[in-house]
C-alpha positions in Angstrom: 83.3 108.5 90.0 86.4 109.0 92.7 85.5 107.6 96.4 87.0 108.2 99.6 88.9 105.6 101.2 90.7 104.9 104.3 94.7 104.1 103.9 95.0 101.4 105.9 99.0 100.9 105.0 100.7 100.3 108.0 97.7 101.0 110.1 96.8 98.8 113.4 93.4 97.3 112.6 91.2 94.9 114.8 89.3 92.2 112.8 86.5 90.5 115.1 85.5 87.0 114.5 88.0 86.2 113.2 88.1 82.3 112.4 84.4 83.1 110.7 83.8 83.0 107.1 83.0 86.9 106.6 86.4 87.9 108.4 89.0 85.7 107.4 89.3 86.7 103.7 89.6 90.5 105.4 92.6 89.0 107.7 93.9 87.6 104.3 93.7 90.8 102.3 94.8 93.3 104.6 97.5 91.2 106.8 100.3 92.1 104.0 99.8 95.8 104.3 98.7 96.5 107.9 99.0 95.5 111.1 96.1 93.4 111.4 95.1 91.9 115.1 92.7 88.8 114.4 90.2 88.3 117.6 88.2 85.2 118.2 88.0 82.4 120.8 89.9 80.5 118.8 88.8 77.2 120.3 90.5 75.0 117.6 94.4 75.4 117.6 94.1 75.2 113.9 92.3 78.4 113.6 94.7 80.1 115.7 97.9 79.0 113.4 95.7 80.2 110.3 95.8 83.2 111.2 99.3 83.6 111.7 100.1 82.0 108.7 97.8 85.1 107.6 100.8 87.6 108.8 97.9 88.7 111.9 98.2 88.6 115.1 95.9 86.5 117.0 94.1 87.8 120.0 92.0 85.3 121.9 88.9 87.3 122.4 85.7 86.0 124.1 82.5 88.5 124.0 81.1 86.6 126.9 83.9 87.4 128.8 83.8 91.1 129.3 87.5 90.5 131.1 89.3 89.2 128.0 88.8 92.6 126.3 92.3 93.7 128.1 94.0 91.6 125.2 92.8 94.3 122.9 95.8 96.8 121.9 94.5 100.2 123.0 96.0 102.2 120.4 94.2 100.8 117.7 93.9 102.9 114.0 90.3 100.8 113.1 87.8 98.3 113.9 86.1 95.9 111.8 83.6 93.9 114.1 82.4 91.0 112.1 81.9 89.0 115.4 78.5 87.0 115.8 76.9 84.1 117.9 73.3 83.0 117.5 73.2 80.0 119.8 69.3 80.5 120.6 69.7 81.5 123.9 68.2 85.2 123.9 69.9 86.1 127.0 73.5 84.9 125.6 73.0 86.3 122.0 72.0 89.6 123.2 74.6 90.0 125.5 77.1 88.9 123.1 76.1 90.6 120.3 74.5 93.9 121.9 76.4 94.6 125.2 79.8 93.2 124.0 79.5 95.5 121.1 79.0 98.9 123.7 81.8 97.4 125.4 84.6 96.8 122.7 83.6 100.1 121.2 84.6 101.8 124.9 87.8 99.9 124.9 88.3 101.0 121.4 87.1 104.4 121.8 90.2 106.3 120.2 89.9 104.6 116.4 89.6 106.6 113.3 86.5 104.6 112.2 84.6 101.9 113.5 82.9 99.7 111.0 79.9 96.9 112.4 79.3 94.5 110.0 75.3 93.9 110.8 72.9 92.1 108.2 69.8 92.6 105.8 68.3 90.0 108.1 67.1 92.7 110.8 64.8 93.7 108.2 61.0 92.9 108.1 59.9 90.4 105.7 58.9 92.5 102.2 58.7 89.9 99.5 60.3 90.8 96.2 60.4 94.3 97.2 63.9 96.0 97.2 64.5 97.2 101.0 65.6 100.8 102.0 67.8 101.5 105.0 65.0 103.3 106.1 62.2 100.2 105.6 60.5 98.8 109.0 63.0 96.1 111.0 61.6 93.2 112.3 62.3 89.3 113.3 62.3 88.0 109.8 64.9 85.3 110.5 63.1 83.4 113.9 62.4 80.3 111.9 66.0 79.3 110.8 68.1 81.5 113.7 65.5 82.1 116.8 67.6 85.0 118.2 69.1 86.3 115.2 67.2 89.6 113.8 66.6 90.6 117.6 69.7 90.4 118.6 71.4 92.0 115.9 69.3 94.6 115.8 70.1 94.9 119.6 73.7 95.2 118.6 73.2 98.0 116.3 70.9 100.1 118.8 74.2 99.6 121.3 76.5 100.5 118.4 74.8 103.7 117.7 74.8 104.6 121.3 78.3 104.0 121.8 79.1 105.9 118.7 77.5 109.2 119.8 77.9 108.5 123.5 82.2 108.2 122.9 82.5 110.2 119.4 83.6 107.3 117.6 83.6 107.6 113.8 81.0 104.4 113.0 79.6 103.0 110.0 76.8 100.2 110.4 77.1 97.5 107.1 73.7 95.7 106.4 75.5 92.5 104.8 73.6 90.3 102.3 74.5 86.8 101.3 78.6 87.1 101.8 80.0 84.1 99.9 83.6 83.4 98.2 86.3 80.9 97.6 85.9 79.8 101.4 81.9 79.1 100.6 79.1 80.1 102.5 75.3 79.9 102.1 75.5 79.2 97.8 78.1 76.0 98.8 75.8 75.1 101.3 73.0 74.6 98.6 75.6 73.3 96.5 76.4 70.3 98.8 72.7 69.4 99.1 72.0 69.1 95.9 74.9 67.1 95.6 73.9 64.7 97.9 70.4 64.4 96.5 68.9 66.9 98.9 66.0 69.3 98.5 67.0 73.2 98.9 64.3 74.7 100.5 62.6 78.1 99.3 59.8 80.3 100.5 56.6 79.9 98.0 56.7 83.6 97.3 59.1 82.6 94.3 61.8 83.9 93.1 63.4 84.5 96.0 65.9 87.3 95.5 68.9 88.3 97.4 72.2 90.5 96.5 75.1 88.4 97.0 78.5 90.0 97.7 81.6 88.1 96.7 84.6 88.5 99.1 86.9 90.2 96.6 84.0 92.9 96.6 83.3 93.3 100.3 87.3 93.1 100.7 87.5 96.3 97.9 84.6 98.0 99.8 86.0 98.2 103.0 88.2 101.0 103.2 85.4 103.4 101.8 83.2 101.6 104.5 85.6 103.3 107.2 86.1 106.6 105.1 82.5 107.5 105.3 82.2 106.8 109.1 80.5 109.0 111.3 80.0 109.6 115.4 76.1 110.2 114.1 77.1 106.8 112.3 76.0 106.2 108.7 74.1 102.6 107.9 74.1 101.6 104.7 73.5 98.1 102.9 75.9 96.1 101.7 75.5 93.9 98.6 76.4 92.6 95.3 75.2 95.3 92.8 73.2 92.4 90.8 70.0 90.7 91.9 70.0 87.2 91.7 67.3 84.4 93.5 68.4 81.3 95.3 66.8 79.2 92.1 68.6 81.1 89.6 72.2 80.1 91.6 71.1 76.5 92.5 70.3 76.4 88.7 73.7 77.2 87.5 75.6 75.4 90.2 73.4 72.8 89.5 74.5 72.8 85.6 78.5 72.8 87.1 78.0 69.6 88.7 75.7 67.9 86.8 72.8 68.1 89.0 69.3 69.2 88.5 68.4 71.2 91.8 65.2 69.8 93.3 63.2 72.7 95.2 60.5 72.2 98.1 58.0 75.2 99.2 58.0 75.8 102.8 56.4 79.1 104.0 58.7 78.6 106.9 61.8 79.0 104.5 63.7 82.4 104.3 62.1 84.6 101.9 63.4 87.2 99.8 65.7 89.8 100.9 66.8 92.1 98.2 68.2 95.2 99.1 67.6 98.8 97.7 70.9 100.1 96.7 70.8 103.4 95.9 72.8 104.6 99.5 75.5 101.7 98.8 76.4 102.8 95.3 76.6 107.0 96.1 78.8 106.1 99.0 81.0 103.3 97.8 80.2 102.5 94.6 79.0 99.1 92.2 80.3 96.1 92.7 82.7 94.4 89.8 82.4 90.3 90.4 80.0 88.8 88.1 77.9 86.7 90.7 78.5 83.5 87.9 82.0 84.0 87.7 82.1 84.4 91.6 80.1 81.2 92.2 82.1 79.6 89.9 85.4 80.5 91.4 84.2 79.4 94.4 83.4 75.5 93.6 87.1 75.7 92.0 88.6 76.6 94.8 86.5 74.5 97.4 85.1 71.5 95.4 86.8 71.1 91.6 86.3 67.8 91.1 82.9 68.3 91.5 82.8 70.7 88.2 81.6 68.9 84.6 81.2 71.8 82.7 84.1 72.8 80.3 
């Protein structure tokens, strides 16, 4: 099946949250073919230098300070908004995740498409039942990140308002467990196991997710931009394989010769497995087999820990 794709070659793309785990691979992938402006607060000079080495232009942007938006070019073609904050302060996190999304979209209202990276953390907990885009939203991540779910829901609503108000073709992609050669949640579990720490899991086991490798995310981005509309396209975004925390910890443990210890905690994040019917119809299935992807992650970040052939 053929899918529409935005042609990013030679285009001007703003990627926000550029120093974060999700945005870094995006900046690296598209800088060789496009004019990428990588926006972040750049509190560490080494992050700014890393962006330059990737071939992107660093843009100092603090979404808590509206005046810094003046640094954003006015003639962009695309925006990929990966910025997020979760300080635990509702006033701050609602302003930076919610209000600032609207200010950013107002600044970039002439773009061909705006991609807002949201999270499947906006959904109400539904156990092991795959979650559709139309299912109830809720405060599912409060035990770990007190403001996260509510702030991200607020950001989506501001995004929808701004898209319709300014006529900006927009896609909201609700991301589920991104990972890759720069790590993320499964790698944190690996480090816990290496140090002999137990991995907390919700008692309603197994705890299923749809982890998506950065390689698949990058491949799907032009398609996500292509399906943007001013009415706003909303889709789940995850790996086509459903995998539990228990499964990936068992596999990672095999790689490093450690048996994972699981501790049940009703306050731990439970399953967030997603229905991918809409995603598959819009952008297709993912390709990276999860074991292969996670092995690559370990080979990239901690090759000395691998004990299996």
